MARDREN-914634 format. One record per residue (C-alpha): residue number from 1; residue in three letters; x, z negated, y negated. Coordinates in nm, 4 decimals, always signed. Each point is the difference from the previous one (the first is absolute). Layout:
residues N
- nr_rest_x_z_y
- NUM_ALA_X_Z_Y
...
***
This chain:
residues 490
- nr_rest_x_z_y
- 1_MET_-0.0005_-0.0038_+0.0016
- 2_LEU_+0.1393_+0.0926_-0.3427
- 3_SER_+0.0993_-0.2680_-0.2345
- 4_ILE_-0.1686_-0.0290_-0.3353
- 5_ASP_+0.3255_+0.0707_-0.1864
- 6_LEU_+0.0619_+0.3084_+0.2082
- 7_ILE_-0.3506_+0.1391_-0.0654
- 8_LEU_+0.0469_-0.0374_-0.3741
- 9_THR_+0.3485_+0.1495_+0.0188
- 10_VAL_-0.1349_+0.2960_+0.1839
- 11_MET_-0.2674_+0.0499_-0.2482
- 12_LEU_+0.2262_-0.0059_-0.2960
- 13_LEU_+0.2338_+0.2580_+0.1616
- 14_LEU_-0.2917_+0.2222_+0.0633
- 15_GLY_-0.1083_-0.0384_-0.3608
- 16_ALA_-0.3370_-0.1627_+0.0825
- 17_ALA_-0.1568_-0.2138_-0.2730
- 18_PRO_+0.0323_-0.3527_+0.1316
- 19_THR_-0.2374_-0.2074_-0.2165
- 20_SER_-0.3229_+0.0043_+0.2017
- 21_VAL_+0.1989_-0.0503_+0.3279
- 22_ALA_+0.2113_-0.2788_-0.1426
- 23_GLN_-0.3263_-0.1842_-0.1182
- 24_SER_-0.1546_+0.0243_+0.3432
- 25_VAL_+0.3159_-0.0619_+0.2163
- 26_TYR_+0.2023_-0.2361_-0.1990
- 27_TYR_-0.2376_-0.2480_-0.1794
- 28_LYS_-0.2838_-0.1166_+0.2012
- 29_VAL_-0.0703_-0.3728_-0.0452
- 30_ASP_-0.3047_-0.0551_+0.2214
- 31_THR_+0.1729_-0.1641_+0.3099
- 32_SER_+0.3005_-0.2224_+0.0413
- 33_ASP_+0.1925_+0.2833_+0.1739
- 34_GLU_-0.0768_+0.2360_-0.2884
- 35_ILE_+0.0988_-0.2569_-0.2630
- 36_ARG_+0.3358_-0.0530_+0.1855
- 37_GLU_+0.0678_+0.3712_+0.0229
- 38_SER_-0.0931_+0.0475_-0.3755
- 39_SER_+0.2269_-0.2854_-0.0796
- 40_ARG_+0.2856_+0.1418_+0.2004
- 41_THR_-0.0066_+0.3198_-0.1928
- 42_LEU_-0.0294_-0.1603_-0.3338
- 43_ALA_+0.2972_-0.2419_+0.0872
- 44_TYR_+0.2037_+0.3091_+0.1073
- 45_ASP_-0.0742_+0.1808_-0.3306
- 46_LEU_+0.0928_-0.3101_-0.1977
- 47_MET_+0.3236_-0.0248_+0.1691
- 48_SER_+0.0879_+0.3489_-0.0899
- 49_ILE_+0.0084_-0.1216_-0.3735
- 50_TYR_+0.2421_-0.2859_+0.0783
- 51_LYS_+0.3738_+0.1001_+0.0292
- 52_GLY_+0.1611_-0.3396_+0.0541
- 53_ASN_+0.0490_+0.0560_+0.3702
- 54_GLN_+0.1905_+0.3237_-0.0585
- 55_SER_+0.3812_+0.0284_-0.0118
- 56_GLY_+0.1324_-0.0812_-0.3510
- 57_GLN_-0.3180_-0.1534_-0.1221
- 58_VAL_-0.0900_-0.3647_-0.0884
- 59_PRO_-0.2035_-0.1768_+0.2677
- 60_GLY_-0.3200_-0.1689_-0.1380
- 61_MET_-0.0229_+0.2173_-0.3036
- 62_LEU_-0.2418_+0.2745_-0.0751
- 63_PRO_+0.1589_+0.2928_-0.1989
- 64_GLY_+0.0885_-0.1227_-0.3483
- 65_PRO_+0.0190_-0.1676_-0.2381
- 66_PRO_-0.1335_+0.2693_-0.2539
- 67_ALA_+0.3098_-0.0094_-0.2306
- 68_SER_+0.2105_+0.0964_+0.3065
- 69_GLY_-0.1767_+0.3254_+0.0365
- 70_THR_-0.0488_-0.0537_+0.3651
- 71_GLY_-0.3681_-0.1100_-0.0085
- 72_ASP_-0.2777_-0.1907_-0.1678
- 73_TYR_+0.0097_-0.3303_+0.1720
- 74_TYR_+0.1453_-0.3405_-0.0914
- 75_TRP_+0.1528_-0.2481_+0.2447
- 76_TRP_-0.2985_-0.2230_+0.0491
- 77_GLU_-0.2147_+0.2792_+0.1434
- 78_GLY_+0.2372_+0.0363_+0.2929
- 79_GLY_-0.0707_-0.3549_+0.0831
- 80_ALA_-0.3673_+0.0665_-0.0243
- 81_MET_+0.0295_+0.2984_+0.2323
- 82_MET_+0.1870_-0.2138_+0.2569
- 83_GLY_-0.3125_-0.2242_-0.0004
- 84_ALA_-0.2232_+0.2907_+0.0530
- 85_TYR_+0.1890_+0.0896_+0.3157
- 86_ILE_+0.0024_-0.3506_+0.1246
- 87_ASP_-0.3846_+0.0029_-0.0235
- 88_TYR_-0.0117_+0.3433_+0.1550
- 89_TRP_+0.1951_-0.1306_+0.3022
- 90_HIS_-0.2159_-0.3072_+0.0217
- 91_LEU_-0.3266_+0.1805_-0.0235
- 92_THR_+0.0714_+0.3077_+0.2290
- 93_GLY_+0.2674_-0.1266_+0.2248
- 94_ASP_+0.2319_+0.2930_-0.0783
- 95_PRO_+0.3655_-0.1179_-0.0228
- 96_SER_+0.1351_+0.3383_-0.1161
- 97_TYR_+0.1137_-0.1206_-0.3342
- 98_ASN_+0.1126_-0.3625_+0.0808
- 99_ASN_+0.3563_+0.0752_-0.0018
- 100_VAL_-0.0213_+0.1642_-0.3374
- 101_VAL_-0.1909_-0.2870_-0.1453
- 102_THR_+0.2511_-0.2555_+0.1382
- 103_GLN_+0.2909_+0.2021_-0.1440
- 104_GLY_-0.1514_+0.0225_-0.3444
- 105_MET_-0.1110_-0.3612_-0.0155
- 106_LEU_+0.3384_-0.1333_+0.0987
- 107_PHE_+0.1980_+0.2554_-0.2181
- 108_GLN_-0.1778_-0.1115_-0.3166
- 109_ALA_+0.0161_-0.3709_+0.0724
- 110_GLY_+0.3075_-0.0390_-0.2177
- 111_ASP_+0.3161_-0.2215_+0.0384
- 112_ASN_-0.2081_-0.3126_-0.0143
- 113_ASN_-0.2809_+0.1079_+0.2180
- 114_ASP_-0.2465_-0.0394_-0.2779
- 115_TYR_-0.1006_+0.3602_-0.0983
- 116_GLN_+0.2315_-0.0152_-0.2960
- 117_PRO_+0.2488_+0.2814_+0.1047
- 118_ARG_+0.2785_+0.0569_-0.2605
- 119_ASN_-0.1030_+0.3625_-0.0813
- 120_GLN_-0.3468_-0.1226_-0.1105
- 121_THR_+0.0614_-0.3291_-0.1775
- 122_ILE_+0.0327_+0.1606_-0.3427
- 123_GLY_-0.3591_+0.1290_+0.0145
- 124_LEU_-0.1487_-0.2593_+0.2308
- 125_GLY_-0.3521_-0.1203_-0.0624
- 126_ASN_-0.1492_-0.2998_+0.1654
- 127_ASP_-0.2788_+0.2207_+0.1314
- 128_ASP_+0.2480_+0.2452_+0.1425
- 129_GLN_+0.1796_-0.2651_+0.1888
- 130_GLY_-0.3342_-0.1473_+0.1008
- 131_PHE_-0.1235_+0.3188_+0.1620
- 132_TRP_+0.2941_+0.0056_+0.2420
- 133_ALA_-0.0665_-0.3569_+0.0829
- 134_MET_-0.3654_+0.0731_+0.0772
- 135_SER_+0.1120_+0.2619_+0.2488
- 136_ALA_+0.2392_-0.2460_+0.1589
- 137_MET_-0.2819_-0.2594_+0.0167
- 138_LEU_-0.2233_+0.2610_+0.1560
- 139_ALA_+0.2676_+0.0658_+0.2724
- 140_ALA_+0.0024_-0.3722_+0.0870
- 141_GLU_-0.3825_-0.0173_+0.0078
- 142_THR_-0.0403_+0.3085_+0.2175
- 143_ARG_+0.2856_-0.0827_+0.2230
- 144_PHE_+0.1765_+0.3169_-0.0870
- 145_PRO_+0.3193_+0.0306_+0.2208
- 146_ASN_+0.2704_-0.2301_-0.1289
- 147_PRO_+0.3260_+0.1173_-0.1384
- 148_PRO_+0.3129_-0.0748_+0.1883
- 149_GLU_+0.0875_-0.3663_+0.0200
- 150_ASP_+0.3036_+0.0384_-0.2361
- 151_ALA_-0.2274_+0.1558_-0.2702
- 152_PRO_-0.2396_-0.1788_-0.2405
- 153_GLN_-0.3372_-0.0574_+0.1595
- 154_TRP_-0.3363_+0.1010_-0.1447
- 155_LEU_-0.1366_-0.3503_-0.0930
- 156_ALA_+0.3314_-0.1198_-0.1400
- 157_LEU_+0.0067_+0.3127_-0.2185
- 158_ALA_-0.3485_-0.0834_-0.1423
- 159_GLN_+0.0958_-0.3599_-0.0430
- 160_ALA_+0.3209_+0.1096_-0.1958
- 161_VAL_-0.2059_+0.1922_-0.2410
- 162_TRP_-0.2588_-0.2702_-0.0497
- 163_ASN_+0.2768_-0.2643_-0.0627
- 164_THR_+0.1806_+0.2199_-0.2468
- 165_GLN_-0.3160_+0.0476_-0.1966
- 166_ALA_-0.1148_-0.3576_+0.0178
- 167_GLU_+0.3095_-0.1294_-0.1788
- 168_PRO_-0.0297_-0.0997_-0.3640
- 169_SER_+0.2123_+0.2803_-0.1175
- 170_ARG_-0.2687_+0.2298_+0.1053
- 171_TRP_-0.3215_-0.2169_-0.0273
- 172_ASP_+0.0718_-0.1287_-0.3597
- 173_ASP_-0.2063_-0.1966_-0.2549
- 174_THR_-0.0921_+0.2902_-0.2363
- 175_CYS_-0.3709_+0.0507_-0.0040
- 176_GLY_-0.0207_-0.3225_+0.2086
- 177_GLY_+0.1421_+0.1444_+0.3094
- 178_GLY_-0.0041_+0.3368_+0.1888
- 179_LEU_+0.2671_+0.2665_+0.1011
- 180_ARG_+0.1143_+0.2469_-0.2397
- 181_TRP_-0.0318_+0.3742_+0.0740
- 182_GLN_+0.3715_+0.0708_+0.0007
- 183_ARG_+0.2898_-0.2048_+0.1604
- 184_GLN_+0.2653_+0.0789_-0.2618
- 185_PHE_-0.0284_-0.1206_-0.3543
- 186_PHE_+0.1286_+0.3242_-0.1423
- 187_ASN_-0.2631_+0.2275_+0.1589
- 188_ASN_-0.3029_+0.1274_-0.1706
- 189_GLY_-0.2843_-0.2158_+0.1259
- 190_TYR_+0.1953_-0.3243_+0.0320
- 191_ASN_-0.2237_-0.1398_-0.2676
- 192_TYR_-0.3130_+0.1076_+0.1860
- 193_LYS_-0.1716_-0.2231_+0.2562
- 194_ASN_-0.2275_+0.2110_+0.2165
- 195_ALA_-0.2691_-0.0368_+0.2697
- 196_ILE_+0.1734_+0.1893_+0.2796
- 197_ALA_+0.3230_-0.2010_-0.0024
- 198_ASN_-0.1946_-0.3217_+0.0190
- 199_GLY_-0.2668_+0.1495_+0.2330
- 200_VAL_+0.2781_+0.1049_+0.2484
- 201_PHE_+0.1490_-0.3517_-0.0298
- 202_PHE_-0.3383_-0.1637_+0.0657
- 203_ASN_-0.0621_+0.2324_+0.2903
- 204_LEU_+0.3353_-0.0690_+0.1630
- 205_GLY_-0.0402_-0.3750_-0.0514
- 206_ALA_-0.3459_-0.0067_+0.1642
- 207_ARG_+0.1284_+0.1940_+0.3012
- 208_LEU_+0.3162_-0.2058_+0.0371
- 209_ALA_-0.2147_-0.3175_-0.0104
- 210_ARG_-0.2287_+0.1283_+0.2818
- 211_TYR_+0.2720_+0.1199_+0.2095
- 212_THR_+0.2367_-0.3002_-0.0174
- 213_GLY_-0.2516_-0.2665_-0.0683
- 214_ASN_+0.2200_-0.1248_-0.2910
- 215_ASP_-0.2410_-0.1041_-0.2753
- 216_THR_+0.2596_+0.0266_-0.2813
- 217_TYR_-0.0559_+0.3753_+0.0210
- 218_ALA_-0.3819_-0.0504_-0.0461
- 219_GLN_+0.0473_-0.2444_-0.2895
- 220_ARG_+0.2134_+0.2575_-0.1837
- 221_ALA_-0.2501_+0.2751_+0.0885
- 222_GLU_-0.2888_-0.1958_-0.1400
- 223_GLN_+0.2065_-0.0957_-0.3040
- 224_THR_+0.0504_+0.3886_-0.0575
- 225_TRP_-0.3752_+0.0767_+0.0361
- 226_ASP_-0.0758_-0.2742_-0.2392
- 227_TRP_+0.2484_+0.1270_-0.2500
- 228_LEU_-0.1434_+0.3467_+0.0111
- 229_TRP_-0.3428_-0.1411_-0.0516
- 230_SER_+0.1069_-0.2206_-0.2895
- 231_VAL_+0.1979_+0.2728_-0.1847
- 232_GLY_-0.2985_+0.2329_+0.0245
- 233_TYR_+0.1519_+0.2634_+0.2105
- 234_ILE_-0.2878_-0.0696_+0.2522
- 235_ASP_-0.2956_+0.0299_-0.2257
- 236_ASN_-0.1917_-0.3150_+0.0125
- 237_GLN_-0.3393_+0.1831_-0.0409
- 238_ASP_+0.0010_+0.3169_+0.2041
- 239_TRP_+0.3176_-0.0588_+0.2155
- 240_HIS_+0.1785_+0.3197_-0.1238
- 241_VAL_+0.3718_-0.0324_+0.0394
- 242_TYR_+0.1877_+0.1212_-0.2984
- 243_ASP_+0.3645_+0.1369_-0.0068
- 244_GLY_+0.1897_-0.2635_-0.2140
- 245_GLY_+0.1078_-0.1333_-0.3343
- 246_HIS_+0.3287_-0.0634_-0.1987
- 247_VAL_+0.1739_-0.3381_-0.0117
- 248_GLU_+0.0637_+0.0177_-0.3735
- 249_HIS_-0.3830_-0.0064_-0.0406
- 250_ASN_-0.0361_-0.2743_+0.2631
- 251_CYS_-0.1485_+0.2641_+0.2400
- 252_THR_-0.3208_+0.0065_-0.2142
- 253_ASP_+0.0422_+0.3702_-0.1010
- 254_ILE_-0.1543_+0.0867_+0.3274
- 255_ASN_+0.0157_+0.3770_+0.0943
- 256_ARG_-0.3267_+0.0770_+0.1690
- 257_LEU_+0.1198_+0.2883_+0.2190
- 258_ARG_-0.1480_-0.0529_+0.3412
- 259_MET_+0.1739_+0.1281_+0.3080
- 260_SER_-0.1442_-0.0234_+0.3438
- 261_TYR_+0.2948_-0.1747_+0.1760
- 262_ASN_-0.0299_-0.3080_-0.2223
- 263_PRO_-0.3343_-0.1272_+0.1155
- 264_ALA_+0.0819_+0.1257_+0.3559
- 265_VAL_+0.3160_-0.1988_+0.0465
- 266_LEU_-0.1841_-0.3061_-0.1367
- 267_VAL_-0.2915_+0.0473_+0.2359
- 268_GLN_+0.2214_+0.0138_+0.2974
- 269_GLY_+0.2090_-0.2978_-0.1173
- 270_ALA_-0.3186_-0.1987_-0.0563
- 271_ALA_-0.1158_+0.1007_+0.3578
- 272_PHE_+0.3246_-0.1442_+0.1463
- 273_MET_-0.0544_-0.3199_-0.2075
- 274_TYR_-0.3589_-0.0171_+0.1355
- 275_ASN_+0.1405_+0.0378_+0.3564
- 276_HIS_+0.2918_-0.2338_-0.0495
- 277_THR_-0.2428_-0.2720_-0.1493
- 278_ASN_-0.2378_+0.0258_+0.2942
- 279_GLY_-0.2790_+0.1601_-0.2040
- 280_ASP_+0.0219_-0.1927_-0.3233
- 281_GLU_-0.3106_+0.0992_-0.2059
- 282_LYS_+0.2001_+0.0383_-0.3183
- 283_TRP_+0.2056_+0.2805_+0.1546
- 284_LYS_-0.3078_+0.1463_+0.1649
- 285_TYR_-0.1568_+0.0260_-0.3394
- 286_ARG_+0.3109_+0.1457_-0.1541
- 287_VAL_+0.0159_+0.2705_+0.2714
- 288_SER_-0.3687_+0.0928_-0.0337
- 289_THR_-0.0106_+0.0081_-0.3709
- 290_MET_+0.3085_+0.1940_-0.0741
- 291_LEU_-0.0795_+0.2392_+0.3028
- 292_ASP_-0.3451_+0.0648_-0.1613
- 293_SER_+0.1731_+0.0640_-0.3342
- 294_PHE_+0.2470_+0.2247_+0.1627
- 295_PHE_-0.2587_+0.2113_+0.1691
- 296_LYS_-0.1924_+0.0476_-0.3278
- 297_GLN_+0.3091_+0.1192_-0.1927
- 298_PHE_+0.1868_+0.2218_+0.2446
- 299_PHE_-0.2430_+0.1580_+0.2453
- 300_ARG_-0.2435_+0.2752_-0.0420
- 301_ASP_-0.2618_+0.0408_+0.2737
- 302_ASN_+0.2259_-0.2236_+0.2140
- 303_VAL_+0.3090_+0.2272_-0.0556
- 304_ILE_+0.3102_-0.1596_-0.1747
- 305_PHE_+0.0519_+0.1424_-0.3470
- 306_GLU_+0.2918_-0.0889_-0.2416
- 307_THR_-0.2293_-0.0321_-0.3005
- 308_ASP_+0.2284_-0.0550_-0.2892
- 309_CYS_+0.2204_+0.3010_+0.0770
- 310_GLU_-0.2264_+0.2481_+0.1840
- 311_THR_-0.2171_+0.0247_-0.2944
- 312_ARG_+0.2675_-0.0050_-0.2703
- 313_ASP_+0.2598_+0.2192_-0.1607
- 314_PRO_+0.2912_-0.0335_+0.0757
- 315_PRO_-0.0872_-0.0160_+0.3761
- 316_CYS_+0.1367_-0.2497_+0.2446
- 317_THR_+0.3692_-0.0719_+0.0117
- 318_THR_+0.1975_+0.0568_+0.3281
- 319_ASP_-0.0274_-0.3717_+0.0612
- 320_MET_-0.3715_+0.0002_-0.0398
- 321_LEU_-0.0405_+0.2799_+0.2498
- 322_SER_+0.0745_-0.2352_+0.2874
- 323_PHE_-0.2403_-0.2830_-0.0848
- 324_LYS_-0.2951_+0.1071_+0.2000
- 325_GLY_+0.1892_-0.0356_+0.3197
- 326_TYR_+0.1227_-0.3584_-0.0726
- 327_CYS_-0.3613_-0.0949_-0.0838
- 328_LEU_-0.1462_+0.1357_+0.3163
- 329_ARG_+0.2743_-0.1441_+0.2236
- 330_TRP_-0.0399_-0.3586_-0.1633
- 331_LEU_-0.3732_+0.0206_+0.0223
- 332_ALA_+0.0110_+0.0815_+0.3656
- 333_VAL_+0.2019_-0.3184_+0.0705
- 334_VAL_-0.2406_-0.2023_-0.2121
- 335_THR_-0.2684_+0.0670_+0.2665
- 336_GLN_+0.2230_-0.1726_+0.2570
- 337_VAL_+0.0988_-0.3111_-0.1918
- 338_ALA_-0.3270_-0.0373_-0.1852
- 339_PRO_-0.2531_+0.1301_+0.2405
- 340_PHE_-0.2957_-0.0599_-0.2345
- 341_THR_+0.1137_+0.2940_-0.1885
- 342_ARG_-0.0200_+0.2500_+0.2828
- 343_ASP_-0.3498_+0.1379_-0.0658
- 344_ALA_+0.0966_+0.0767_-0.3680
- 345_ILE_+0.3376_+0.1455_+0.0736
- 346_LEU_-0.0548_+0.2202_+0.3007
- 347_PRO_-0.2376_+0.2418_-0.1697
- 348_VAL_+0.2504_+0.0659_-0.2814
- 349_LEU_+0.2818_+0.0599_+0.2414
- 350_LYS_-0.2093_+0.2610_+0.1823
- 351_ALA_-0.1332_+0.1697_-0.2986
- 352_SER_+0.3541_+0.0170_-0.1584
- 353_ALA_+0.1494_+0.1351_+0.3109
- 354_ARG_-0.2598_+0.2747_+0.0354
- 355_ALA_+0.0440_+0.1006_-0.3721
- 356_ALA_+0.3878_-0.0101_+0.0377
- 357_VAL_+0.0217_+0.2371_+0.2952
- 358_GLN_-0.2718_+0.2366_-0.1333
- 359_GLN_+0.2374_+0.1023_-0.2739
- 360_CYS_+0.3201_+0.0033_+0.2090
- 361_THR_-0.0063_+0.3784_+0.0192
- 362_GLY_+0.2954_+0.1134_-0.2235
- 363_GLU_+0.2688_+0.2536_+0.0712
- 364_PRO_+0.2333_+0.0853_+0.1421
- 365_THR_-0.1125_-0.1785_+0.3126
- 366_GLY_-0.3750_-0.0090_-0.0732
- 367_ARG_+0.0011_-0.3725_+0.0397
- 368_ARG_+0.1786_-0.1213_-0.3094
- 369_CYS_-0.1741_-0.2895_-0.1734
- 370_GLY_-0.0900_-0.0245_-0.3673
- 371_PHE_-0.0821_-0.3078_-0.2110
- 372_TYR_-0.3637_+0.0723_-0.1168
- 373_TRP_-0.2293_-0.1103_+0.2907
- 374_THR_-0.3330_-0.0129_-0.1618
- 375_GLY_-0.0057_+0.3729_-0.0980
- 376_GLY_-0.0040_+0.1135_+0.3589
- 377_ARG_+0.2754_+0.2573_-0.0449
- 378_PHE_+0.3738_+0.0279_-0.0052
- 379_VAL_+0.1579_+0.0015_-0.3460
- 380_ASP_+0.3535_+0.1287_+0.0204
- 381_PRO_+0.2595_-0.2506_-0.1360
- 382_LYS_+0.1400_+0.2723_-0.2152
- 383_VAL_-0.3208_+0.0268_-0.2016
- 384_ASP_+0.0379_-0.3576_-0.1413
- 385_ASN_+0.3576_-0.0880_+0.0812
- 386_THR_-0.0825_-0.2292_+0.2827
- 387_THR_+0.2755_-0.0168_+0.2719
- 388_GLY_-0.0788_-0.0492_+0.3616
- 389_ALA_+0.1422_-0.3121_+0.1605
- 390_GLY_-0.2565_-0.2262_-0.1558
- 391_GLU_-0.2872_+0.2287_+0.0905
- 392_ALA_+0.1343_+0.0252_+0.3614
- 393_MET_+0.0301_-0.3834_+0.0186
- 394_ASP_-0.3569_-0.0344_-0.1331
- 395_ALA_-0.1499_+0.2234_+0.2621
- 396_LEU_+0.2041_-0.1558_+0.2889
- 397_ALA_-0.1134_-0.3473_-0.1023
- 398_ALA_-0.3793_+0.1138_-0.0344
- 399_VAL_-0.0027_+0.1578_+0.3446
- 400_SER_+0.2184_-0.2545_+0.1944
- 401_SER_-0.1950_-0.2946_-0.1480
- 402_LEU_-0.3045_+0.1109_+0.1952
- 403_LEU_+0.1613_-0.1525_+0.3091
- 404_ILE_+0.0173_-0.3490_-0.1440
- 405_ASP_-0.2683_-0.1343_+0.2318
- 406_LYS_+0.2179_+0.0875_+0.3051
- 407_ALA_+0.3182_-0.1462_-0.1559
- 408_GLU_+0.1412_-0.3567_+0.0471
- 409_ALA_-0.0508_-0.2255_-0.3050
- 410_PRO_+0.2988_-0.1179_-0.1775
- 411_VAL_+0.1803_-0.2664_+0.2095
- 412_ARG_+0.1365_-0.3424_-0.0980
- 413_ALA_+0.3470_-0.1420_+0.0909
- 414_ASP_-0.1397_-0.1375_+0.3206
- 415_ARG_-0.0699_+0.3553_+0.1281
- 416_GLY_+0.2494_+0.1876_-0.2095
- 417_THR_+0.3499_+0.1063_+0.1053
- 418_SER_+0.1801_+0.0307_-0.3276
- 419_LYS_+0.2507_-0.2752_-0.1016
- 420_GLY_-0.0205_-0.1460_-0.3378
- 421_ASP_+0.2341_-0.1864_-0.2336
- 422_PRO_-0.1742_-0.2249_-0.2607
- 423_ASN_+0.3290_+0.0012_-0.1970
- 424_ALA_+0.0471_+0.3703_+0.0033
- 425_GLY_+0.1022_+0.1322_-0.3464
- 426_LEU_+0.1119_-0.3469_-0.1123
- 427_PRO_+0.3691_-0.0595_+0.0921
- 428_GLY_+0.0740_-0.3700_+0.0384
- 429_ALA_-0.3639_-0.1152_-0.0126
- 430_THR_-0.0926_-0.3004_+0.1953
- 431_ALA_-0.2048_+0.0390_+0.3156
- 432_GLY_-0.3714_+0.0838_-0.0493
- 433_THR_-0.1727_+0.2104_-0.2395
- 434_ARG_+0.0454_-0.1767_-0.3397
- 435_ARG_-0.2709_-0.0963_-0.2406
- 436_LEU_+0.1236_+0.1459_-0.3232
- 437_LYS_+0.0032_-0.2026_-0.3149
- 438_ARG_-0.1009_+0.1156_-0.3414
- 439_ILE_+0.2696_+0.0961_-0.2483
- 440_THR_+0.0868_-0.2657_-0.2487
- 441_GLY_+0.1344_+0.0550_-0.3639
- 442_ALA_+0.3456_-0.1088_+0.1261
- 443_ASP_-0.0150_+0.2573_+0.2809
- 444_MET_-0.0863_+0.2691_-0.2551
- 445_PHE_+0.2782_-0.0971_-0.2449
- 446_GLY_+0.2574_-0.0297_+0.2777
- 447_ALA_-0.1107_+0.3385_+0.1386
- 448_SER_+0.0313_+0.1631_-0.3398
- 449_ILE_+0.3532_-0.1206_-0.0434
- 450_VAL_+0.1006_+0.1242_+0.3444
- 451_THR_-0.1640_+0.3290_-0.0673
- 452_VAL_+0.1814_+0.0408_-0.3269
- 453_LEU_+0.3424_-0.0832_+0.1470
- 454_TYR_-0.0596_+0.2280_+0.2943
- 455_ALA_-0.1506_+0.2928_-0.1776
- 456_MET_+0.2281_+0.0318_-0.3043
- 457_GLY_+0.2994_+0.1075_+0.2143
- 458_PRO_-0.0577_+0.1479_+0.3501
- 459_MET_-0.3654_+0.1030_-0.0805
- 460_LEU_+0.1158_+0.2498_-0.2584
- 461_LEU_+0.2321_+0.1708_+0.2560
- 462_PHE_-0.2740_-0.0245_+0.2630
- 463_LEU_-0.2449_+0.1731_-0.2287
- 464_TRP_+0.2384_+0.2732_-0.0999
- 465_ILE_+0.0831_+0.0675_+0.3618
- 466_CYS_-0.3782_+0.0088_+0.0891
- 467_VAL_-0.1210_+0.1935_-0.3107
- 468_ASP_-0.1173_+0.2938_+0.2074
- 469_GLU_-0.2012_-0.2178_+0.2377
- 470_THR_-0.1511_-0.2014_-0.2898
- 471_ARG_-0.0938_+0.3189_-0.1773
- 472_ASP_-0.1809_+0.1047_+0.3041
- 473_ALA_-0.1720_-0.3335_+0.0441
- 474_ASP_-0.0947_-0.0072_-0.3612
- 475_LYS_-0.1507_+0.3479_+0.0368
- 476_LYS_-0.2307_-0.1274_+0.2718
- 477_LYS_-0.0958_-0.3019_-0.2186
- 478_ASP_-0.0543_+0.2250_-0.2956
- 479_VAL_-0.2435_+0.2139_+0.2004
- 480_GLU_-0.1909_-0.2993_+0.1284
- 481_VAL_-0.0089_-0.1731_-0.3334
- 482_GLN_-0.1320_+0.3148_-0.1553
- 483_GLN_-0.2611_+0.0324_+0.2814
- 484_ILE_-0.1097_-0.3645_-0.0938
- 485_THR_+0.0013_+0.0700_-0.3714
- 486_ASN_-0.2043_+0.3179_+0.0386
- 487_SER_-0.2495_-0.1311_+0.2437
- 488_LYS_-0.1376_-0.3153_-0.1730
- 489_VAL_-0.3626_-0.0537_+0.0861
- 490_PRO_-0.2318_-0.1486_-0.2664
***
């Protein structure tokens, strides 16, 4: 019997129009077998965009960054893609890409195994680092095959990132708490505290709490939720989640840009808190209320829709093109850790998957996926300068998430296989995960003196050496800051 790939190849060689056949052969989603086969093809096509497993390329990275002229993608999206393939393996059972994922995840871990590799530290955002950590956490929760014993382990990698971000040097007293968008003080955006950096930290803490049983993670997660609420990034009336604000304005100049992954990452984190607390009504209410708000803002006829950029000019940025996939993957897991949401979530997963595959008919294969799902037809990325990897990740997530009912729920440590290290990322720390204290005035004064003494000499040389990388990072921030500035919602 001819394979699907061989059939398509023969058709292309004969000059046959592939669109109708691709729709009927590749993207059926009515049965589990059809969903697995469609997912297999989508995963294959997405991997064709990734070059990190090829000779001379960088493992873990999609082509880019833009200033290099090699592609449209920044470092963090490679980490997000690794998570998409972990979910793909977990949902379909197909291990075809496991070695690629392990290679990429370990290569980008950095010298201290905390996802701060040297070639990324200049432009590192807390959210960027956090996305890699969430993929490592997912690997632990799904019992993804462990790395070699002499390599960093999935759980320890997630703990290392959480520890580095929980430190007072990151979670500072400006605006009453919270993480800044950027890690380095000389980057555009360092003076901006945003929802996604804090949402990822909240999500990671909730999941670490459930996995390890260590309530310190849960306490910091709840502190983060409370901060987002108190500063107004979570609207206290309609539960919209806004982008962020500047520290020089005490974070009161809230930019009301709404992006789907902000409420989605909070819904999933809140669901893990609900599960960790054995069904605490507070967390049930938070899950239900934010989920309802999320559906009202970002779905049309149950199909996910990136409201604040699909309807605006300029259109969505390269980063935004990948948000739909994260949202659907996270919602699928919510049905497992907060089962009371299942009846509300499954219909949107099904409707979104059907809408996604309906428009995956683009050339040259006749199965290429676009970004606009509600229109029912493929829109070539060349028309509106969209790219490819984000759209492909979105479609893969939409289809594979339909298998969530047949997948194992996220495990805890008692059933997990990944080894952790509560002190990861904190050289010389005492045993156990530390409860971090607030910064005092003396701490801040001392830190400022050290910073001046350190920066005035070697930092100037460091910046001069890294000027090209800084310029590239700044271009990224300039684009994102401009997107924020141009997209304010009344």
